[in-house]
N, C-alpha and C positions, 0 to 999 in steps of 0.2 A: 312490159305486159299491162294488159287493161283487163280490168275486173269490174268496170264500172257496169252499175244495172242500167238498162231503159225503163224508164219510170213515164208511164203515161201522165198526162193531166188529169187532175182529180174530176170523176164523174165520167170518164171517157167511155165511149162508146166501143172501143176494141173489143173484140171478142178474142177470150184466150181459149177458146174449145180448140178450132183448129189445130194450135200450136201443141197440145196435148193429146191431140187425135191416136188411139193405139197405145197410149199410157193405163196404166192400171195401177191404182194406190194400194202401195205394199206396206207392210207391219213387220215388226217382231218384237216377242216378249224376251227382254234381257234375262239373265240368270240373277236369280235372288233381287229382282227392280233394277240390275245394271242398264244404262242407257245403251242401246244397240247401234252399232253401224252398220247400214245396209251399203253394198256395193256390186258390183260389176265389170267385166273387163270385156270390152268389144273388140274385134278386128277391124281396122280402117279400110274404106273401100279403096282408097289409094294411098299412097306415100303421104306422111304428114307435111311435106313442102307443097304439096300441090293444095293444102286448105287455104281457101280464102277468106272465111269466116265460121266462127262456130258459137251458139248461142244456147246457153242453159234457160230453158223454162221449168219453173218449180213452185210447189207450194205443199203445204201440210197442215194436219192436224198435231198442234204443239209447235216447237220452234225445231229448225235444221240448222245446220251448218254442212253445205257440200263441199267436195274436193274432188278436183281433176288432176292426174297422175302426181296424186300426192301434194297438191298444194291447195290453199282456200280458194275457190270460186268466186268468193266476194270478200270486201271487206267489211260488210255489212252484218250486224249482229242481230238476235233474235227474229229473224223471218219467220212468217210472212207477217209479225204485229198481230197487233188484236182489231178486229172489226165485229161488227154483229155476225157470227159466227154462221147463224142460222139463216142469214139471207146472204152475207157478202164475206167470201173467202179470197184474198187477193192474192193474185198470182207475180211472182216475180219472174224477171228477163234478167240473166249475165252475160255481158259480152266476155267469150273466154277462149278468144282463137289464141292467142299465145299459148295458153294452158294445153289446148288440146294438140297443138304442133308439137310438144314435148315428147308424146307418146309416141313418135316414130311411125313403127305398125300396127298399134293398138292405143287405146284410149282406156285408163280406169278412171272409174267415177264411185265415189263415194260419199254416204252423207250421214253425219253424227245426228240423232234423232233424240229429242227431248219434250218434255211435258208442256211447258210455257203458261199460256193462258188457258189453253183448250182442258186441260185437266190437271192443274196443279192446285186444286184445293181453296180457291179463292172465297174471298168474303170473309165477313165479319165472326171473330171468334172460331167456333168449329162447323161454319156453316158449309165448309168443304164444296162449293158451288163447281162443278165442273159441265162442260159441254158432250163429253162421252168419256168410255173407258180406255177407248185405244187410240194410240197414237198414228200416224200414216203419212207416208210421202209419195207425191206424184211429180211426176218429170219427164221432161224431155230433152235429149241434147241434140240439135240439130248442126249438122255439118254441111258447109257449102264447098264444094271443088274448085277449083280455078276453070273447069271445063263445064261449070253449070250443073254438074249432077250433085245429088244432095243424098244425106245418110241420117238417119235418126235412130238415136238409141233411146230407147224408152224403159220405164220402169215395169216390170212385169214378173212372172212367176221365177225367172230364172236367176233371180238376183239371190244373194246369200247374205246371211247376217254373221256377227262375231261381236261380244260385248267388249266395251269400252270400259276403262279404270273408272266413270262414274258411277257410283253406286247410290247417289240420292241427288237430286237437284229440282227445287222449285224455286219459283221468285220469292215466295215469303222467307223461307226457311234456310235457304242456301244452297250450298253444292259440294258435295263430299266425293274425294277421288281416292284410290287406294292405287299407286302406282305399282305395286308387286303381285296386282291381278294379272293373268295370262287373258288373251283375247279367246281362246277356245276355239274348239273346230268349227269352221263353215255350216250352218245350217239353213236349210230353206226358208224363205219369207212366205209370209199368207199373204192373201189378198184382203183388202181392208174397204170398208163401205166409205164412199165419199161422195156427196151430192156433186156433181159436176155443173147443176143447173147454178149454185151457189158461186161459182168461179167468175171474179173481177179481174181486169188487169191492175197491176200496183200503181195506184196514184196517190196514196200518202208517201211523205217522205221516208225512207229506210233509215234504219237506227244504226248509229254510226258510233264508233269511239271519236272522241274529239281533242281531246290532250292529256297529259299525265302529269301527276305532282307527286313530288318527293315529302317525305313526311317534315315539317318543319322542326318538329321536337319529338324525341323519344326517351321517355323517363319509366321509372318505376313507381307506380302508385302505394298508397299506405298498405293496401293487401299483398303487395308482392308481385302484381300483375305488369306486364310490360306494357306500355300506351303507345299511342302513336298520334300526331296531332298534325294533319294535312292542311290547316289553317284555312280552310274553306269546307261548308256544309255541303256536299257533293252528291251527283247519283254515277253509280258503277260498283266497280271491284276491285280488287286487290289483284298486282300482278309480279311475279316476280319468280328467278330460277333461283335453287337451292339445293345443295350437296348435303347430304348426312347419311347415318347408318339407315340400311333396311330396316322398315318397321316404326322409323321416326313420324310421330302424328304432331302435324303443325295444325293449330287451332286458330281461327281469326274471327272475332265477334267483333259487330261494327255499332256505333250509336251517334248521334247528332251533337250530344253533350255530355259534359261530364256533371257529377252530383256526387257530394262531399270526395271529392277527388277520387272518382273509380267511373266506369264506363256508366253512362244513364241509360239503361233499357227499358225502364217500365214503359216507357210512352211507345215501345214496339208492342206492347199488349202480346198476344200470342206468335207472332214474326219472330222466328230465332236467329233470322239474320247473322247465320255462323257457317262457315266455309270451312272444310277439312281437307288434307291433303296427308297420305301415308306416304312416305318416302319410298323408292325402289332400291337405294343403295347405290346406285348410277354414280362413279365418280364424278362426270361431266356435269351432274345435278338434274333435278326435274324442272320443267317451266311448268308454271300454274298461271293459268288465267280462268275463273269461272262464270264463262260467258252464258250459261243457262240460268243465270240469276243476276240480280241487280239490288242494290242497297243504298240506302240514303244515310251519308254518315260524312263524318266529319274525324271524328275519333276511330281508332280500331284497337284492340287489343289480342296481341299476339302470344300464344303458349307454343312451348315445344319447339321452338326455333333452334337448330343447332349451332351453339356459338352465339357471340353477340351479334344482336339485330345493328344494322349501321342504315343509315337513310339512303346510302346508294344501293342497299340492298332491295329494295320493296318500294313500289309506286303505287299510287290511286289512279284509275282510268275513268276519265269522265266520258258517260255515254248519254246519249240521247238520240231522237228525231234529228234528221238532218236538216234544221232548219237554219237559214243564213240571217245572220245579225244585221238589223238596217236602223236602230236609232241608237244614238248616243247623248250624253247630257253630262254636264260637269258645271260648278259653281262655285261661289266663294264659300259655301257652307259643306265643310266636310261630312257632318251628320247626313244631310241630305244626298249628298255624293255616295255615301254609302248606304244610305236606303235606296238608291236606284241601282247599285251594283247587287243588294239584296234581293232586288226583284228581278234583275236579270238572272242570276241565278236561279232564282224559285222557277222561273219560266223553264229555264234549261231541264232541271231537275226533274218537272213534271209535264214537259211535252216528250213523252217518250211512249210511241206506239198512239196512244190517246192523252188530252189532257185530264192529268190525273189530280186527285186533291193533295197527295202527300206520297211520297216514294220509300217511305221506312216500314211503315207498320202494317197490320194484317188487312190493309184497305186498299190503297192505289188502283183507286176506281176513278172513272170517267164522271165524277160528279157535274151534274150539270149547273148547278148553282154557282158554282165555283167560277166554273169561266163565263157564266153570264156576267159577272160581277167584273171580270177581269179582260172580256177580250179586245175591248178597245187599248189597252195597254199593251197586250201580247202582240196585236197587229202594227204595233209602233217600232216595239225593241227587237221585233224579229218577222222574216217572211214567213208568215204563217198563210198564206192564199191555199195553197194544196193541203196541207195539215189539218185546219179548221174547218174547210169544205169537206174534205174526208169524211171528217167526225160528224158533219150537219147532214152528209148521206147515210151514216149509221142512226143519227138521231129519228130520221124519217123513218129508215127502215125497222129501227124499233118499235115505233108506234103502229107500225101496219102489221107486225106480227100479233096473231090472234094469241090471249084473248084481249091484249092491251088494247087500250085506245086513247092514250095520253101517253107525255112526255115522262118518262120515269126518273126517278132520282138519279140513276147513274147510267151512261152509255158507254159501252155495252154494257145491257142490263144483265150482269152474273150474279144479281141477288136473287132473281126469281127462281133461280137453278138451284140454290141452296137450302138448307134446313130451317134458316132462321133469317127474318126481315126485319131490319131495323124500322122504329118508329112506325110498326104495324097496325095495333088496336083496330084492324081491318080496313080503316080508312085509306092509307095509301095505295092499295090495291085497287081502289075505287074511282079515285078523284085525283084529277091533276093540283100541282102545286106553285104558286106565284115564285117566280124567280128561276127557279129551277126548271120547271116547264117554260119559262119566258125564255130559255135558252135558245130555244129554235128561232126565235124572231131576233133576240137582241145581238147574238153570234153572228148571224147573217147579217143585220145591221152594220155592226162592226165592220166586216168584210168589205159590205157594200160602200162604206165610207172610206177605207183604205185604198181599196183596190179598184171599185167603179166598174167592177166585170159584170153585165148585166144576163150575159149568157149563164153565169153561177147564180148569180140572184134567182133567176127562172128555176132553176133548180133547188132553190132553198124554199122557193115561195110554198109548194104543196106540204112541208114540214110544219110552216108557220099556218097553213089553213089547217092541219089537222090539230096544233094544239087550240087554235082559237075557238074552233068547235067542241073540243073537249071541256074546254071554260064556260062556253056557251050554257052547255047542259048543267053546269055546275052553280050557277050563278042561280041565287034566290031570287023569289018574286018581284024584290023590291030592284033587281038590276045590280045587287052588291056582290062581289064574290067573298061572302061571309060564311061558305059553307065548307066543309070538309077539313081534310089537315094542311096545317100551313107550318113551313120553318119561321116565316115572319123575319124579322131582324135577327137572324141565326148570330148567336156570340155578340151581343150588345154585352159590353165591359161590365155593366151593373147586374148582368144574370149570373145567378150561381154556378159553380164550374160544374155542378153535376146536372144542370138544367139549362142548356146554351139555348133553347127555343124561349126562355121566360123573359122577354124583352120589354121594354119600356111601350115602344110602339105597338098599337091596335094592330093585328094582324090582318083583320079584314081592310084596314086603312091601307095596309101595304099592298095588299094583294088587288085591292080595287085600282089602287095606283098605277100598277104594274100593267094591269089590263088596257086603260087606257094607252099608254105608250106603244104596247103590241098592237093594239087594233090599228092604230096609227099610221104604224109603219107598215102594217099588213096592206093598208088602204094605198098608200103610198106607192108600194111595191106593185100591186095591182093597176095601177095608174102607168107606171112606168112599162108594163107588162103588155099593155093594152086588154087588161082584164076590166072592162069597165064596172060588170056586174059584181065583180069581187071587190072593185074598189069601193063600189057605194054600200055593199055589205057590212064592211069592216068600218068604213067611216062611219056609218050609222050604230055601229055597236061600240065604238070610240067615243061618239056624242051621247048616247044612251048613258053608257057608263059613266061619263064626266059628269052628265046632269045628276046620276044617281048620287055619286062622291060628294059632290057640291051640297044636295040637298042632306045627306047623313050626315055627312063629317066637315064641313066649313061652316063656322059658326058667323054670328052676326057681328062680333066683334072680332073676328081675323083669325081667330083661332081655331086650329085643327083639333078633331078628338085625338086624346093620348097626349096633346101639348108636349112634344118631345124634338128632340133635334132631327131625328131620321123623317118623320112625318112631314117637317117643313122640309127638307132636303128633296124629297121627291116630289113633291108637290109642287115645288118651284123648277126643279131640272127637269121635270116632264110637262112644264107647262099647264098647268091644271087649274092656274087663277086668275080670277081677272086681275087687271094692273093695279088696283088700288088694294086689293087682297093680296097681291103679290109685294107690293113693298112691304103692308104691314107682316106678311109671313118673313120677309128678309130680316125686318128690325126684331121680330121674335126668336127666329134662329141666332139672330147676334147675339141677343140677350142671354140665350141657354147657353149658347157657346162660351161666353164670358162668366156667366154665371158656374160653367163647370170648370172654370180656372184654365180654361183651352185645353183641357185633356181631352181627349176622343168621346165620345157618347154615344156611337152608334156601331150599327154591326154589319152584316153581309148587306143588308137592305140598304143602309144609309150612306155607309161609306164611301162607294164610288164617287157619290154626288155631292157631299156635303160641302166641299173646299167648291165646287162649282156653283152651288145655289149661293154661296157666299159671296163670291166674286162677282157672280152676274146680279146681284143686288145691290151692288157698291159697298161690299164690306171685304175689301180686297185685305186690308190690314187684320182683319180677324182669321181670315183664311190663311195668312201668312203667320200668324201665330199659332193656329193650331196646327198648322204643318211641323212648324220648329220647335213645339213642346217637347220636354224630354221626360216629365213625369209619367209614373204610369197611371193610366193608359193613354199612349200615343204612339206615332209612327217611331219615333226617334228613341223613344224607351228601349226598345230592343236593340238598338244601334247602340245605345249607352251601355248595354249589357254583353256588346260584343258579338252580336248576332251578323251572320254572313248571308242569310235569307230570311226571308218572310216568315214571320210565325203564325203559326192559326189561332192562336189567342194572344190579345194583347198582353198578358201575361203569362205565356208559356212557361217564362221562366220566372219565378219571384225575386223581389230584391235582394234576399237574403242568399241567390243561388241554387235555391230548391225549385225542383219541378214543379209546375202547377198539380194539385192534387186530383184534378179531375182527369177521367179516364180517357179522354179523347185531346190529346196533346202533342201537337206535331211542330216541329221546329223550320217545316218548309213547306209552306202553304200559301200560294200567291195571292189567296182572294182579298185579303186586306191590304196587298199593295196597289189596288187599284188606285190609289190616290195618284200614281205615277202618269196615269193619263194626263191629269189635271196639270203637271208639274211640266209635260212636255208642251202641252197645248197652250197654256195659261202663263206658268213663269216663262220659258224658253220663248214660247207664240208661234208654234208652227200647227197651223190649223188646215184642212182642206178647206176650202171656200165652196168646192164641188164634190163629188163623190171621186174618187180614185187620184185626187189632186190636179183635175183636169186646169181647175185654177185654185191658187194658193192662198190662203190667208197668214200673213205675218202679223201676231199681235202679243208683243211682249208685255205682260203687265208687272211689272216690280213692286215689291212691297217690303217692308220692314225686316232685316234679318239676312238679307242676300242682295249684295252688292252688284255682282256681276254675274254671268252666266252665259255659256256657250254649247252649241250642240248642232247635231245634223240628223236627217233622216232619208235613208234612200227610200223614195216614194216610188209611185207606180209611172210617176212623170220624170224621174229623174234624182239627182241628191239636191237637198235643200240644206242650206245651213244659214244659222243666227248665232249672232252673239250680239251681248248687249253691256253696259257698264252704267253706273249710275254714281257720277261725281257731282261735285259742287254745283258745275256748271250744268248737270241736268241729265237727261238719258241719253247716250251714244251707242249705236251698235250698226253692225251691218248685217244685211242679208242677202245669200246668194241663191238665185234662181235657176232653175236648170231650161234650158235649151227648149223652145218651143212652148214653153209655159207662161203663164202671166200671174202676177200675184198683186195685192192688194195689200198695201200698208197700214195699219190702223195704230196710232200711237195715242196716249192719254191726252186730251185736249186738242188735237191736232184733226185735221180733215185726211178723208181718206187719199190715199196716194197709191196710185196703177204704176206697175215698174213690169218689164219683161226681163227677159233672161240677164243673165250676169251680175254682178256684186253691187248693190245698192247701200250707201252708207244713210243713216238717219240719225 
């Protein structure tokens, strides 16, 4: 049986309208808030054996699970995912031939309909941001017979509705089911409003289950609670089948960490992350899998379980968008290996429909600043070509929606629909912000470098233009970006827990530096696209902004305003300095890193670039010592504390095992893991010499603390492998280059070697 979806390429021009012609969006209100099941039965025009193909085309306001003849029509979940619903609602296509053939003389089609992102009360605290009050389903089942004739079964007023056992289900708060409840008599559905002009073909990878894990430990906490440890902070839900007396209520609570030997739920804020199942009393047991929610957790608390809970009774299901892993790394340093594993798991958990900040608390939003910092790392670890391209289409769509005229903090921008907007003070609704807004450019740049797809870059360019035009309007007369609200070097480790924006780095220095980088890449993009006027426009903006930056912030002694690691990292990494000044900036950066005892001193702005700035100015040893430091704050401090994902704060958990007192504390937040890009490209040494790895650069850069490293990358050009080892005799290694590709091998103190496909030793 095949239930595989047909997924168009992101940005596809396929029009879903013809496939849904004649279909009407339908809805039903469940009794007492229960999730409805919409269903129909239709006679087949010919015997089932004469069916040559069948395709289900569907979408929803909310989330839906379709079934045909009593079997799931797809293995994907949480369809249609989350996009800028005001502009783009994705339509899914599922190949369901074998399922329809099971119907003999008729086909039965049903769908379970839930709230999802459409009206799941999203946003901070009690924002309760929703796109609409009513859920709806739109679908057509297209059947083709062997003689070439066709039949279409569409959603319309002839469908009926009954109630499911789901009494409550939202993404933040969990899913509750009472299996004693009857479905009730069928009742008519109602027609619903659904703007068909917003329909687009599915282009982002579908959301699927990927693996399951049994608990590694089950024990009783000091309070008497039954706790489970799955050994890995993950995203998904719990699944089990259990029998017990009718009315038995099983409650499942989820958390990422323990605190004082109990479930640490304070970081969830208002998200309840609680699932409940009331048993039917069926001796065969009730199977439970809450697929209309998801949780970020390593630990679970189970109450009400009939009898003694054993590891074989329950499992955690790992859920995320269907992205394929493409990057691997291993070294002689166990801590760095765990750091890479943490980055992989954080990406898996936060690449669910959109690139989210975190998967557990009352947020789970597409924060633009996080992915701006992390996009290059993301594109090495997994194939994110469709996933992030689709998201960039949403970025553009969001900016084009009135009255917005700049890249918002989150995409999709659910915050504008809520009762509260964070960081408001009037300004964020009127002005763009650096790094967060720069995601329109930086994510596109990461995809261009990784995949070299000019057609997709062409689709990204308008979003870059919209961002840069919004920044141009915000610049002061001096040409500096020193106006409006800025996050700046967010989560500088020296900032107090309650004031994450209070960084050492001057916000205007950060913002102005970021503008130079973005304008330069926009100019390069315009040149590649043959947009000469645009190339000249953005190059002029870059040059003018750099001149203003230099005059205002770069002093005669080579120091940069606010004299901290982040400003030097950005100035070096973004190539904002003359050669002699660059050398002095590298020396000053090295000195500051040493003065800090090789503890991390950067936030969102500086962290992705500080090791790059050190190694590119000849301070490789400092970069390695910074990477390998274990004291707090550092990349390996969370590893030393048992972290299995990247933390939001350098000290999300304090050394005594208590949770950071700040209200904003997540244990699965990939942004600060952006150092992994440097590990892949510099430590391991796999880099693109040209976009899309049309030419490859092999440039391993060993340093103290790591004796060997090996890894691979499944690039657009094919698999690249590198391994190296430092011995008393020097650096030795191999590089494997894919067929049809050419590579430059650059080693310390040696001339460049050009090699072709195959294995090369060095």
